[in-house]
C-alpha positions as CSV (number, residue, x, y, z in Angstrom):
1,M,-31.1,34.1,13.5
2,G,-30.8,30.8,16.1
3,E,-30.6,28.7,13.5
4,E,-28.5,30.9,11.0
5,A,-25.9,30.5,13.7
6,T,-26.7,27.1,13.9
7,S,-26.1,26.9,10.3
8,R,-23.0,29.1,10.3
9,R,-20.7,26.7,12.9
10,S,-21.9,23.5,10.6
11,A,-20.1,25.1,7.6
12,V,-17.2,26.4,10.4
13,V,-17.4,22.7,11.3
14,L,-17.8,20.8,7.4
15,W,-15.3,23.0,6.1
16,S,-12.7,22.6,8.7
17,A,-13.5,19.1,8.9
18,L,-12.8,19.4,5.1
19,G,-9.0,21.0,6.6
20,A,-8.2,17.9,7.8
21,E,-9.0,15.6,5.0
22,A,-6.6,17.6,2.9
23,A,-4.1,17.1,5.9
24,G,-4.3,14.1,6.5
25,L,-4.4,13.1,2.3
26,V,-0.9,15.8,2.4
27,G,0.9,13.7,5.0
28,T,-0.5,10.0,3.5
29,F,0.9,10.3,0.8
30,A,4.6,12.9,2.2
31,L,5.2,9.5,3.9
32,A,3.8,6.1,2.5
33,D,7.3,5.9,0.2
34,T,5.7,3.6,-2.4
35,T,9.5,3.2,-4.1
36,V,10.5,1.4,-1.2
37,L,10.1,-2.6,-1.1
38,V,8.7,-4.3,1.9
39,P,9.9,-7.1,3.1
40,E,9.2,-10.1,3.2
41,Y,8.8,-10.9,6.4
42,D,7.8,-8.0,8.1
43,G,4.8,-8.7,11.0
44,S,1.3,-8.1,8.5
45,F,-0.3,-7.0,11.8
46,G,-0.2,-3.3,11.1
47,E,-1.4,-3.5,7.8
48,E,-4.0,-5.5,9.0
49,C,-5.6,-3.0,11.4
50,A,-5.2,-0.3,9.3
51,V,-7.2,-2.2,6.6
52,L,-10.0,-2.8,9.8
53,L,-10.0,1.3,10.2
54,C,-10.6,1.8,6.7
55,V,-13.0,-0.7,6.4
56,A,-14.7,0.0,9.7
57,L,-14.5,3.5,9.1
58,A,-16.2,3.5,5.4
59,V,-18.9,1.0,6.8
60,L,-20.1,3.8,8.7
61,P,-20.9,6.9,6.0
62,V,-22.7,3.8,4.2
63,V,-25.0,3.7,6.8
64,V,-25.7,7.5,6.9
65,A,-25.9,7.9,4.1
66,V,-29.0,5.1,3.2
67,L,-30.8,6.8,6.2
68,A,-30.0,10.2,4.1
69,L,-32.0,8.9,1.3
70,R,-35.3,9.1,3.4
71,T,-34.2,13.4,3.8
72,P,-35.5,14.6,0.4
73,R,-32.2,16.6,-0.8
74,N,-30.0,15.9,1.2
75,T,-27.6,15.7,-1.3
76,T,-24.9,17.0,1.3
77,A,-24.2,13.3,3.0
78,V,-24.7,11.8,-0.2
79,C,-21.5,13.3,-1.1
80,R,-19.4,13.1,1.8
81,A,-20.1,9.2,2.7
82,A,-19.5,8.5,-1.5
83,A,-16.1,10.7,-0.6
84,S,-15.8,8.9,1.9
85,W,-15.8,5.5,0.2
86,V,-13.1,6.5,-2.7
87,L,-10.7,8.4,0.8
88,A,-10.8,4.5,2.3
89,L,-10.4,2.9,-1.1
90,A,-7.4,5.1,-1.9
91,L,-6.0,4.8,1.2
92,L,-6.5,1.0,0.9
93,I,-4.5,1.6,-2.4
94,V,-1.6,3.1,-1.1
95,L,-1.4,0.2,1.8
96,V,-0.7,-2.2,-0.1
97,A,2.1,-1.2,-1.7
98,A,4.2,1.2,0.5
99,G,2.7,-1.1,3.7
100,S,2.5,0.0,7.0
101,G,4.3,2.8,8.4
102,P,3.6,6.4,10.0
103,W,1.6,7.6,7.8
104,V,-1.2,5.4,8.9
105,F,-1.5,7.5,11.6
106,W,-2.7,10.8,8.8
107,C,-5.0,7.7,8.0
108,A,-7.0,7.6,10.5
109,V,-7.1,11.5,10.8
110,T,-8.4,11.6,7.3
111,M,-11.0,9.1,7.5
112,V,-12.6,10.0,11.0
113,A,-13.2,14.2,9.5
114,A,-14.8,12.2,6.7
115,C,-16.7,10.2,8.7
116,A,-17.1,12.9,11.2
117,A,-18.4,15.2,8.8
118,T,-21.1,13.3,7.3
119,V,-23.0,12.6,10.2
120,I,-22.8,16.1,10.6
121,C,-24.4,16.4,7.3
122,A,-26.5,13.9,8.1
123,G,-28.3,15.5,11.2
124,N,-28.7,19.1,10.1
125,P,-29.4,18.4,6.3
126,P,-31.7,21.8,5.9
127,T,-29.0,24.6,7.3
128,L,-26.0,22.6,5.4
129,S,-24.2,24.6,2.7
130,K,-23.4,21.9,-0.8
131,P,-20.1,23.2,-1.6
132,P,-17.5,21.5,1.2
133,S,-19.6,18.3,0.2
134,R,-18.6,18.7,-3.2
135,V,-14.3,20.0,-2.7
136,A,-14.4,16.7,-0.6
137,A,-16.1,14.3,-3.2
138,A,-14.1,15.8,-5.5
139,I,-10.5,15.9,-3.2
140,A,-11.3,11.9,-2.9
141,V,-11.2,11.4,-6.5
142,V,-7.9,13.6,-6.9
143,A,-6.5,11.4,-3.6
144,L,-8.2,7.7,-5.6
145,V,-6.2,8.6,-9.2
146,A,-3.1,10.0,-7.2
147,A,-3.4,6.7,-5.4
148,A,-3.6,4.3,-8.6
149,C,-0.8,6.3,-10.4
150,G,2.3,6.1,-7.8
151,S,0.9,1.8,-6.9
152,C,0.8,1.0,-9.9
153,S,3.7,-0.6,-10.6
154,G,3.4,-4.0,-8.0
155,P,6.0,-5.6,-5.6
156,Y,9.1,-6.3,-7.6
157,M,9.6,-9.6,-9.5
158,D,11.7,-8.3,-11.4
159,Y,14.7,-11.4,-10.9
160,P,16.2,-11.9,-13.3
161,G,19.7,-10.3,-13.6
162,V,23.3,-9.8,-12.1
163,W,23.0,-9.3,-8.4
164,S,25.7,-8.8,-6.7
165,A,27.4,-8.1,-2.3
166,P,29.2,-5.0,-0.9
167,K,32.9,-5.2,-1.7
168,D,32.3,-8.4,-4.6
169,A,31.8,-10.4,-1.8
170,A,29.3,-12.8,-3.9
171,S,27.3,-12.4,-7.1
172,L,24.2,-14.5,-8.5
173,T,23.3,-14.2,-11.6
174,L,19.7,-15.0,-12.6
175,T,18.6,-16.7,-16.4
176,E,15.8,-15.1,-17.5
177,E,12.5,-17.9,-17.3
178,T,12.1,-19.7,-20.3
179,A,8.6,-20.7,-19.8
180,P,6.8,-18.4,-18.0
181,G,5.8,-19.7,-14.1
182,Q,9.3,-22.1,-14.9
183,G,12.4,-20.2,-13.8
184,G,15.6,-20.8,-15.1
185,Q,18.9,-21.3,-14.5
186,Y,21.4,-19.6,-12.0
187,T,25.1,-19.1,-11.2
188,L,26.5,-17.9,-7.9
189,R,30.1,-16.8,-7.4
190,M,31.6,-17.0,-3.7
191,G,35.5,-16.4,-3.7
192,A,36.5,-19.7,-5.9
193,C,33.9,-21.6,-5.4
194,T,30.9,-21.8,-8.5
195,E,27.8,-23.2,-7.7
196,Q,24.9,-23.9,-11.0
197,G,21.3,-25.2,-10.8
198,S,18.2,-24.1,-11.6
199,W,15.4,-21.6,-9.9
200,V,11.9,-21.1,-9.4
201,F,9.7,-19.1,-8.7
202,D,7.7,-20.3,-5.4
203,Y,4.0,-21.3,-6.2
204,P,1.8,-22.1,-4.0
205,Q,3.2,-18.5,-3.3
206,M,3.8,-18.4,1.0
207,S,4.6,-14.2,1.8
208,T,2.8,-11.3,0.9
209,S,5.6,-10.9,-2.5
210,V,7.5,-13.5,-4.4
211,Q,10.2,-15.5,-3.6
212,V,11.9,-17.2,-5.9
213,W,14.0,-21.0,-4.8
214,L,17.8,-22.4,-5.8
215,H,17.8,-25.9,-6.6
216,R,21.6,-27.4,-6.4
217,E,20.3,-30.1,-7.8
218,G,24.1,-31.6,-7.2
219,A,25.8,-28.8,-7.6
220,T,28.7,-28.3,-6.1
221,A,27.2,-26.6,-3.0
222,C,28.8,-23.1,-1.9
223,I,25.8,-22.4,0.7
224,P,26.0,-25.3,3.6
225,G,22.4,-26.8,4.8
226,N,19.2,-28.3,2.6
227,P,19.3,-28.5,-2.2
228,A,17.1,-25.7,-2.1
229,T,17.8,-22.5,-0.6
230,Q,15.3,-19.6,-0.6
231,V,16.1,-15.8,-1.9
232,H,14.1,-13.0,-1.6
233,I,12.8,-9.3,-1.3
234,V,14.5,-7.7,1.9
235,G,14.2,-3.6,1.0
236,G,16.2,-1.2,-1.3
237,D,13.5,0.5,-4.1
238,R,12.2,-0.7,-7.6
239,V,15.7,0.7,-8.8
240,A,17.8,-1.2,-6.8
241,P,16.5,-3.9,-4.6
242,V,18.4,-6.2,-2.2
243,M,17.6,-9.4,-2.4
244,A,18.3,-11.8,0.5
245,L,20.6,-15.0,1.0
246,A,21.7,-17.1,3.4
247,G,23.1,-14.4,5.4
248,L,24.5,-12.1,2.2
249,L,22.6,-8.5,1.2
250,L,22.8,-8.6,-2.3
251,T,21.6,-5.5,-4.9
252,K,21.1,-6.1,-8.5
253,Q,22.8,-4.2,-10.9
């Protein structure tokens, strides 16, 4: 009778953990907007903490799974450990595309629930049923596929084209690259001033996403300062990215 009650309580805990994982994933994917471009110079501390969270919580199930292999037929702990690792990978993919944000809280809920369930499975192998663990593994795989499909576009790099400031205060035209990595020509218009020169990508890359340098090379300077001016993405989305240039915000047309 006592063993049956323990088994029932464990099943309730596992199904509750599964519900917490599902809710955490829904919160994660609802709040992590991978179409919004992360600014170049955003602090990376939040992202680093989220990475450490995922990795640390994913390591625990591996240890538990190794210990679980000593118990014959304890597939519940192994499935839970595998699900936790897959979830960690899915959440890291979203992190790279979406940056830090309120969704990191739901990421923590997901990983803590997965790890707690793994520990429970390893500690009570004879009394646990397999369905919750198998469902968790299936949900984890679905989450990984969703993360990969929703984040596959990567950082914005399509700089060539026409960029305009509000009320036509300025416009920047970047020609297509003459060769991969070689950059091209640009034309900057600010009121009656027209500036021309060449542009190149920033190599080696010194930020989380690609930057561009405008080299004026003796041309008429519409922007005071150094001959090389940096251009970088500060926001917008993949349809209408926003570029910062010497205090101006230019949107790609």
